[in-house]
C-alpha positions, 0 to 999 in steps of 0.5 A: 370814660374812655377818650376817643382818638381819630386816626390815632392823631386827634384826641377828642376831649370835651364837647364845646358846641353842638349844632343840628349838623355837627358836634364840636369838641375841644381836642388835641393834636398828638403829632404837632402837640397843640390844642385844636377844635374838631368838628364831627358830622353827626352819625345820622347824617353820615349817609345823607349826601346833602349833608355830606356835601355841605360838610365837605363844602365847609371844609373846602371853603374855609381851607381856601381862606387864610386870614387873621379874622377867619378860623383856620382849618388845619385838616379834614378826614374820615375815621370809621365813616365819620367825617371831621374837620380840624380847626384852630381852637379859639379860647373865648365866647361867641358874639351872641354870648358876649351880647347877652353878658355885656350888651348893649355895646357902645358905638366904639365897642361895636366898631372894634368888632365889626371892623374885624368881621368886615376884614374877614368878609372882604377877604372872602368876597375878594376870593369869590366866596359869600358866607350867607350865614353871618350871625353872632353865633358864627363870630368867635371872640378870643380872650384878647379881643381877636375876632374869628368868622366861623362856619362856612357850611353854606358858603358858596362862590359868588358866580355859583348860581346852581348851588341851592339847598332848601332850608340852608341857602337862606341862612339863619332867618333873623339875620337873612337879607331881603334878597335871600328871603325872596329866594334870590342869589346871595351876593357880598351885599347880603353878607353886608346886610347880615352884618348890619343886623349883627351891629343892630343887635350889638347896639340894642341887645335886640334883633330888628325883626321877629315874628311867630314863624320863620316865614313871618320874620323873612317877610319883615326883612323884605317889607318892614322897617325896624325901629331906630336903634336910638329909640331902643337905646337912648345912649346912642347918637341919632346919626346911628339911625341913618347908618343902620338905615343904609346898612339894612337897605332893602336893595343891595344898591342902597347899602354900603358897597362892601363890609369894609366900607361899612366898618370905616363909616362906623369908625368915622361915626364913632370919632364924631366925623359923621358917616364918611362913605365912599363908592356908592354910598352917601356922606352925612356930616355930624351936624350943621349945614353939611348935614342938612344938605344930604340928610332927608327932611325931618318932615318927611318921616321914616316912611318917606323914600330916602335918596339912594346912596351915592347919587349927586354926592358933592354936587349939592352946592352947584345944583343950588346955584343953578336953581337960583339962576334958572327962573328967567330962562325957564319962563322964556323957554316955557312961553315959546313952547306954549306958543308953538303948541297953540300953533300946532293945534290950530294947524291940526284943525285947519288940516282936519277940514281937508280930511288929512288928519281924519280919524273916527272919534271912537278910536281915541275913546276906546282901546277896542278898534272900530270899523270905519266906512268904506270910502265911496268913489265920489266922496261926500261931505258926510264922509270927509267931514270930521265928526262932532266930538263927543264927551267920550272922544274928548276924554284922555284915553285910559293907559294900557295895562301893565304887562304881566311879568314873563316869570316870577321867582319862587318864594321860600315856603320851607319852614312855614305853614301852609296858610303862610305859604298861601298868603305869599304865593300870589298867582302861583298854584300850590300843590300840597303833598303830605309827607312824614318827617322825623325832623320837621314838626307836623304842619310845617312845610318840609320841602318844595319843588321848584326850589326857592328863587327858581324863575317860573311862569306867574301861574306855575304850580309849586309842590309844597310837602307838608310834614305830618310829623314822624311816621307812626306804626301801631304796636299791639299789646301782646301781654300773655302772648308767647315770646315767639308770637311777640317776635313774629308780630313785632319783627314785621314792624319798622321798630327796634325791639328790645327784650327784658326778662323779669321774674314772676310768681304768677306767669310762666317762663317765656310768656310776655308780661308787657310791651312798652309802648303800645299803640301809635309810635314813631317809626324806628322807635324802640319797643321793649318787650318784658318776658317772664322768667318764671317763679325764680329768685336771685341768690343774695351774696352773703359772703363775709356776712355774719351767719345769722344775718346770712340765713335771714337774708337767704330765707327772705329771698325765698330760699331754704337754708339746709345747713350752716356748717362751721369750718376751721382755718386749716380746712378752709385753706385746704380749699383756698390757699389764699385764705387769710385766717387773721383777716377774716372775721370769726363766724362769717360766711365763707361759701355756699352751695349755690352761686351768689347772684344767680337765678334759681327756682323759688324754694331751692335749698342752699347750704352755707359754711362759716369760719369758726376760729375755735375749731382745732381740727377740720371736718376732713380730719374727723372723717379720717379718724372715724376710718 
């Protein structure tokens, strides 16, 4: 197999990885004499501007990052309209393979890997770059245990709010953060969440959320609580459950505030020091009174709302002392307030007798304004007196309805079914369009407009385009039609036509034998048209075969053998100077009047000649003597 070389420099050896967008090869840099990895964009995306932009963005993003825990990019280029990225070659598996082979990990083992992932992410975050697709498949571990974060294909700047691609901005759904699942902007905290999902999988050998569809998984990230890791892997310490709850908190504010902070807390936990956290997160001691001071009560259960991390940390003792001393003061202040309120009520009734606080009773009983009587020039007691209170007037007024939000963020519908989209659409109107797609299965939403995360009116219309699968065309059965007729009919269809020729004893030359496939086929499919060659046979190659066997083969093929003539060594050498009589077996065929392997009409005649070692003179000599 011929080796491919890009721009006369990068030799492509074996394929080491394949994705939907690109293929990764193990390669060799012929200029610098070093092993490399080369990522090639697939041919079918070479003219797709979206894929080209994403591929270029990966190269640019990774090129900005030079860190021991991020794969290095050496070069980017193009060869014959094929984009490629040249990266350092990592000898070792990805983390997903390690989890399959070695999982579940201990806390120590997981902390060793998570620390390196966190170092790489913190470096990227400090440079205004969010990965957005952290998952075990994008974590490489070399044979020395060094970790490399790869595939910045959907990474983007933290401040870049305009870069959104349906189906790519959300990352891989099993590891996506709740805010990404809602179609919102990804932040460094989104990478922290995804790293927490990776940690969960390392510790339990299972993912925290799964469902029958991507939308179902995404909604679990938004709303569901995963099983505690210690329930799945009893070897884990109970403290890891609290740790995972922080890492997988639904809101960014409740998570570890950086990947590095999470790694440090995990390392502390592995040393038995409890979760030592800084910044906006909490500290949970390994046991004893300190643990009960900050950990939620066991009676509260997993369904209880836990205190957001970082609130009142370090103030628990001071708050406890305050509670011990505050009882008497509270009683005195409360009594004074109560007496004051009673006085105000009495004063209000007294002032009401003079009409100063007069208000129709039904104004306090309803949210609908009620007209009042026009005052007369000479007020009467009926107009100035406070009306008798009614049961409706003494009831507490109903609260005003909560105002509707001005805008809502459009959810992620792409990748789910129409039924799933309708369940999460809320008040949004869904306008359904049917489209053909070669890459999206029938019944799955292929695209949407506006894109996920776009702020719209609560009752706005969102266009969802549901795939009908690949577009099909009808291919007719053209058996027994002429070749020209088949070319005319199939040439107007959006299919690729291939011709094959085949002998037939019954169908004349140039007539179509069959068309495969027929009926409804995908647009762009290959249709094979087999055409008759007529009643022809292929001349068997009987060179260097015994003359008797050769005659039998020729006749079996449908040919007629006219003659089989012996020839001497001298005669054969006159025709072919390279003929070696000593190496050629006696009585074997040396030539024929028809070209071997050629197609001829059935029943054609062929003469053959064979080597006769005993012939002393050639046929040509005999002819000269006769003259």
